[in-house]
C-alpha positions as CSV (number, residue, x, y, z in Angstrom):
1,X,6.7,7.7,22.4
2,X,4.6,7.5,19.3
3,X,5.2,4.6,16.7
4,X,5.6,6.3,13.2
5,X,4.7,4.1,10.4
6,X,5.0,5.4,6.7
7,X,2.9,3.8,4.4
8,X,3.4,4.2,0.6
9,X,0.8,3.9,-2.0
10,X,0.6,1.6,-5.6
11,X,3.9,1.7,-6.6
12,X,4.1,1.9,-10.5
13,X,6.8,0.9,-12.8
14,X,10.6,1.8,-13.1
15,X,9.3,5.7,-11.7
16,X,7.9,4.5,-8.8
17,X,10.3,2.3,-7.5
18,X,13.0,5.0,-8.2
19,X,11.7,7.7,-6.2
20,X,11.6,5.1,-3.4
21,X,14.9,4.7,-3.4
22,X,15.7,8.0,-3.9
23,X,13.3,9.5,-0.8
24,X,13.1,6.5,1.4
25,X,16.7,6.1,3.1
26,X,16.1,10.1,3.9
27,X,12.8,9.8,5.0
28,X,13.4,7.0,7.6
29,X,15.8,9.1,9.0
30,X,14.3,12.2,8.9
31,X,11.5,11.5,9.8
32,X,12.3,8.8,12.9
33,X,10.2,6.2,10.8
34,X,10.0,2.9,13.0
35,X,8.3,0.8,9.8
36,X,7.9,1.2,6.4
37,X,4.9,-0.7,4.4
38,X,4.5,-0.6,0.6
39,X,2.0,-1.3,-2.1
40,X,3.9,-2.6,-4.6
41,X,1.6,-5.0,-7.0
42,X,2.4,-3.0,-9.8
43,X,5.7,-2.3,-9.1
44,X,7.2,-4.4,-12.1
45,X,6.0,-2.9,-15.9
46,X,3.1,-1.5,-14.2
47,X,1.4,-5.2,-12.9
48,X,3.0,-7.4,-10.8
49,X,5.8,-7.9,-9.0
50,X,9.6,-9.6,-9.8
51,X,12.5,-10.3,-7.6
52,X,14.7,-7.7,-8.8
53,X,11.6,-5.3,-8.4
54,X,11.0,-6.6,-4.8
55,X,15.0,-6.7,-3.5
56,X,15.1,-2.6,-5.0
57,X,12.1,-1.9,-2.5
58,X,13.4,-3.8,0.4
59,X,17.0,-2.5,0.0
60,X,15.4,1.7,0.3
61,X,14.2,0.4,3.3
62,X,10.9,-1.5,2.8
63,X,9.6,-3.9,5.9
64,X,6.2,-5.2,4.1
65,X,4.9,-5.3,1.4
66,X,1.0,-5.7,0.2
67,X,-0.8,-6.5,-2.8
68,X,-4.3,-6.6,-4.6
69,X,-5.7,-7.6,-7.6
70,X,-2.5,-7.9,-9.5
71,X,-0.5,-10.1,-7.6
72,X,0.0,-13.4,-9.2
73,X,0.7,-11.0,-13.0
74,X,4.4,-12.2,-12.5
75,X,5.4,-15.7,-11.7
76,X,8.6,-15.1,-9.8
77,X,6.0,-13.7,-7.0
78,X,5.8,-17.5,-6.1
79,X,9.6,-17.7,-5.7
80,X,9.2,-14.5,-3.2
81,X,6.5,-16.2,-1.0
82,X,8.9,-19.2,-0.7
83,X,11.8,-16.6,0.2
84,X,9.6,-14.0,2.4
85,X,6.4,-14.1,5.1
86,X,6.4,-10.0,4.7
87,X,4.5,-10.2,1.2
88,X,0.9,-10.5,1.9
89,X,-1.7,-11.3,-0.7
90,X,-5.5,-10.4,-0.2
91,X,-6.7,-12.0,3.0
92,X,-10.0,-12.4,1.3
93,X,-9.1,-14.9,-1.4
94,X,-9.1,-18.5,-0.9
95,X,-7.3,-19.6,2.0
96,X,-5.2,-22.0,-0.3
97,X,-4.2,-19.2,-2.5
98,X,-0.3,-19.0,-3.0
99,X,1.1,-16.3,-0.7
100,X,0.6,-14.9,3.3
101,X,-2.8,-13.7,3.8
102,X,-1.1,-11.6,6.4
103,X,2.6,-11.0,8.8
104,X,3.4,-9.7,12.1
105,X,6.5,-7.7,12.4
106,X,8.8,-5.9,14.8
107,X,8.7,-2.0,14.0
108,X,12.8,-0.4,15.1
109,X,11.2,0.3,18.4
110,X,10.1,-3.5,19.5
111,X,6.6,-2.6,18.7
112,X,5.0,-6.0,16.9
113,X,2.9,-4.5,14.1
114,X,0.0,-6.4,12.6
115,X,-0.2,-6.2,8.5
116,X,-3.1,-7.4,6.2
117,X,-4.5,-6.6,3.1
118,X,-7.9,-6.8,1.6
119,X,-9.6,-6.5,-2.0
120,X,-12.8,-5.0,-2.6
121,X,-15.7,-6.5,-3.8
122,X,-17.2,-3.7,-6.4
123,X,-16.3,-3.8,-9.7
124,X,-13.7,-6.2,-8.5
125,X,-12.8,-9.5,-9.1
126,X,-15.3,-12.3,-7.3
127,X,-13.4,-12.7,-3.8
128,X,-14.9,-13.3,-0.1
129,X,-16.5,-10.7,1.9
130,X,-13.8,-8.3,3.3
131,X,-15.8,-8.1,6.4
132,X,-15.6,-11.1,7.3
133,X,-12.3,-11.9,6.2
134,X,-11.3,-8.8,8.4
135,X,-12.7,-10.7,11.8
136,X,-11.2,-13.9,10.8
137,X,-7.3,-12.2,10.4
138,X,-7.9,-10.0,13.2
139,X,-9.3,-13.2,15.5
140,X,-5.2,-14.7,14.7
141,X,-3.7,-11.3,14.9
142,X,-5.4,-10.2,18.2
143,X,-2.9,-11.8,20.8
144,X,-0.1,-11.1,18.6
145,X,0.1,-7.1,18.1
146,X,-1.8,-4.1,19.3
147,X,-0.8,-1.9,16.3
148,X,-2.6,-3.2,13.2
149,X,-2.9,-1.7,9.8
150,X,-5.4,-2.9,6.8
151,X,-4.4,-2.3,3.1
152,X,-8.3,-2.2,1.4
153,X,-7.6,-2.4,-2.0
154,X,-11.0,-1.7,-3.9
155,X,-12.8,0.2,-6.6
156,X,-15.4,2.0,-4.6
157,X,-14.8,4.5,-2.1
158,X,-18.2,2.9,0.0
159,X,-16.6,-0.1,0.1
160,X,-13.4,1.4,1.9
161,X,-15.6,4.0,3.7
162,X,-17.6,1.0,5.0
163,X,-14.4,-1.4,6.2
164,X,-13.1,1.9,8.1
165,X,-16.3,2.2,10.1
166,X,-16.3,-1.8,10.4
167,X,-13.1,-2.0,12.1
168,X,-12.8,1.6,13.8
169,X,-11.4,0.8,17.0
170,X,-10.1,-2.7,16.2
171,X,-7.4,-1.7,14.3
172,X,-4.9,0.9,13.9
173,X,-5.5,2.4,10.4
174,X,-7.6,1.3,7.3
175,X,-5.6,2.7,4.3
176,X,-7.1,2.4,0.4
177,X,-5.4,1.4,-2.5
178,X,-6.3,0.5,-6.1
179,X,-7.7,3.7,-7.9
180,X,-4.2,5.2,-8.0
181,X,-5.8,9.3,-7.1
182,X,-5.1,10.0,-3.7
183,X,-7.9,11.5,-1.6
184,X,-8.0,14.5,0.7
185,X,-10.2,12.4,3.4
186,X,-7.5,12.1,5.9
187,X,-8.7,11.4,9.6
188,X,-9.4,9.7,12.9
189,X,-12.7,7.7,12.9
190,X,-14.5,8.4,16.1
191,X,-12.7,5.2,17.9
192,X,-9.7,6.0,17.1
193,X,-8.4,3.9,13.6
194,X,-6.8,6.5,11.0
195,X,-8.7,6.1,8.0
196,X,-7.9,7.3,4.4
197,X,-9.9,6.2,1.3
198,X,-7.0,6.1,-1.0
199,X,-3.3,7.2,-0.6
200,X,-3.2,7.6,-4.1
201,X,0.1,6.2,-6.4
202,X,4.1,6.4,-6.4
203,X,5.3,6.9,-9.8
204,X,4.6,9.2,-13.2
205,X,1.7,11.4,-12.3
206,X,1.9,12.9,-16.7
207,X,0.0,10.0,-17.1
208,X,-3.6,7.8,-16.9
209,X,-3.1,6.4,-13.6
210,X,0.9,5.6,-14.4
211,X,0.3,4.9,-18.0
212,X,1.1,7.1,-21.4
213,X,-2.0,8.6,-22.1
214,X,-1.4,8.8,-25.8
215,X,-1.8,5.0,-25.7
216,X,-4.6,5.3,-23.7
217,X,-6.4,7.8,-26.0
218,X,-5.5,5.6,-28.7
219,X,-7.4,2.6,-27.4
220,X,-10.1,4.6,-26.3
221,X,-11.0,6.4,-30.0
222,X,-10.5,3.1,-31.9
223,X,-11.2,0.1,-29.9
224,X,-8.2,-1.5,-31.0
225,X,-5.6,-2.9,-28.2
226,X,-2.5,-1.1,-27.0
227,X,-0.2,-2.1,-24.8
228,X,-0.4,1.0,-22.0
229,X,3.0,1.4,-20.9
230,X,3.8,3.3,-17.6
231,X,4.6,6.8,-18.3
232,X,7.9,8.5,-17.1
233,X,7.0,12.3,-16.5
234,X,6.5,13.9,-12.9
235,X,7.2,10.7,-10.7
236,X,5.7,11.4,-7.1
237,X,5.9,9.6,-3.8
238,X,2.5,9.5,-2.5
239,X,1.1,7.8,1.1
240,X,0.3,8.2,4.7
241,X,2.1,8.9,7.6
242,X,0.7,7.3,10.5
243,X,1.5,7.7,14.5
244,X,0.5,5.2,16.9
245,X,0.3,4.9,20.2
246,X,2.3,1.7,20.5
247,X,0.3,0.3,23.9
248,X,-3.2,0.6,22.6
249,X,-2.6,0.8,19.0
250,X,-5.1,4.2,18.7
251,X,-3.9,6.3,16.0
252,X,-2.6,9.5,17.2
253,X,-2.4,11.3,13.9
254,X,-2.5,10.5,9.8
255,X,-1.2,13.2,7.7
256,X,-1.1,12.6,3.5
257,X,2.0,12.9,2.1
258,X,2.7,13.3,-1.6
259,X,6.0,14.5,-2.4
260,X,6.5,16.0,-5.8
261,X,10.0,16.7,-7.8
262,X,10.5,19.9,-6.4
263,X,10.0,19.0,-3.1
264,X,12.2,15.5,-3.9
265,X,14.9,17.5,-5.0
266,X,15.0,19.5,-2.0
267,X,14.5,16.4,0.2
268,X,17.7,15.0,-1.9
269,X,20.0,17.9,-1.2
270,X,19.2,19.1,2.4
């Protein structure tokens, strides 16, 4: 029987956390999800992760968390790293950076699943090579898990596509985050790896990437710095739903998930 995994795209602020809290318990039951992975690096006020925000998402049903370039924006994350090994910083950070670089967790059906995240190198902070870091982590995870999901947190679509091709047949899925804009290129690559360039943002879509567009507009027109507050309108849950063969780790299907307010209301009332 296929293992179903839901990957939730960048959760932004309280609107993102709220829609996850409302929908995820229902989706776990309705879709018979075996594991839920969530990128939560923007969950606290749009940048970083706090203890309270982490607890909200765990209570909703998230099993594993990936982070990206905002990993250390909130000091509370260091306490979280001491409390859980299911909160992951990018694996191509320096080896002595705080936080786990990968996790192996047990899905509901008993399948062991490896998870790690990598930071892209184009228009991002300087980090180690994503490809070599992936090789190193896979050497470690290979004996422990057949099913492996990789979050590539990158600006450039080419960085994401290259990693997908490089890891095709070696992992179950390569899923992009960071740009907050969902792409319509979900597919199974030739050797059996599910791929999507960006799974999109979970949060307010009446915005500029989750932020109030009036604030972003004012800053661009005037060059005067403005605080980019998290927007509130049109919250949506975006992500990818995977079906994976638990014996081989091969992806059987990938479905783009985009749940707006109308569909969310139907799910909550039916």
